[in-house]
N, C-alpha and C positions, 0 to 999 in steps of 0.2 A: 505494501498499499502504500501512495505518499500521498503524503499530509500538506497542505498549506496552509498558514498562519498568517492572517490580516491585522494590524494591530498592536504592534509592541513594546504599549506603555507599561505602567507598573503592572500592574496584570497579567497584557497579556504576553510579555516579554517572556513572565514566569513559567508563565504556562505552554509556550514554542518552546524553551528551552528543554523543557523536562522531557516531551515527543524526544526533542534532537537527543539529550541524554541518555534516551531508551533506544536510543539504536533508529530510529522511522528513518525516514527519507523525509525532509520537511523542508518547503520553499518559502521565502517569510517576503511580504509588504509588509513597508509603515511608510509614508510622505516623510517619516524621519529620517534619512539614509544612513542616520550613525546609529541608530538601533536594529538596522537591518543589517549593516556591515558587523558590527556585536556578537550576530549571529550567526551570520556568514563564518565568524573566526571560530567558532560551537560546530562550525559543520553541516547547516541549512545551505543549499540555495537563494541566490536572494532575485527574486522576482523586481522586473524592470517599473508594473502598473497591477493594479487589481488581478485584469484580462490576463496577463500572461502569467500570473501566478496560477487564477482558478481554470485554466485552457490544460496548465502541467501536469493535476493533478489528478486525485480521487475524490477528497472529499478538501473543504475549506472551511475553517475554523475562524470566524472573528471577532474579536471584541476592543469593539469600539464606542468610544463616549457618548456616543447619541443615534437617540433615533431616527435623526434628520443624517449623519455621517451615517450609521448604518443601510439604509435604505437610497442612499447618494454609490455605496460603495457597491449593494448587492446589482444597481444596475449595469455594473459594470462586469463585476461576474455573470450572471447570470447565465449571459448571451456564449459565453466561452467555456460553462460547465458541461463534462462530458455527460451525456446519458446516464442518471440513474447515477448523477453523484451525492457529496451530501450536504449537507449545508450544516454547520453548527455553529449559533451564536451566540456567545455566551458573554454577549454583553446584557447588561439589566437594562430591559425595555418595560415598560406597561403590557397589561395585556392586548389592551384594542392592538399596540404597537407592533405587540409578535401574531398575532391573529393577522393585520395586512399584511405585515411585510411574509410571515407561509402560506398566503396563500398566492403571492404575483411566485413563489419558489416552485411550489405546485402546479401552476399549469406552466413552466415552460419542462415538464416534469423533474428536478431537480425535490430532494428529501428535503422537510428545514427538522433538526436538535433542537428545541429550547437547551441551554442551560450556563447558566445565567452565573454573572459571580456578582461577589456584594465585596462590600469593604477593604480594606490595602492589606497593603506586603507586608505581612507582620515575620521580620524574622530577625 
């Protein structure tokens, strides 16, 4: 399996790093290229865009700061995702946002799993 991770901030960065440490093939994207490069040093591949990432992997994780950002990224990744791919949403979204975005994914044949994270990193 090839995994993609978009959003490498305080929470997403740690979750993506866990996948890398577990030995999975991971492609990452963050608009902050320094965060992406940090994950490259751990063994990840860095994509130039969310769409490039989505086309290269079997499953895409997102951990983004707001519903608006999740929707904007989703608009880029859905057309590029492989049939039968899964989108795992780690962003903390409201119920209505999750249902609306899940419906968009379903319309394109992409499965959506909601796996929100909240709070901060306590290390």
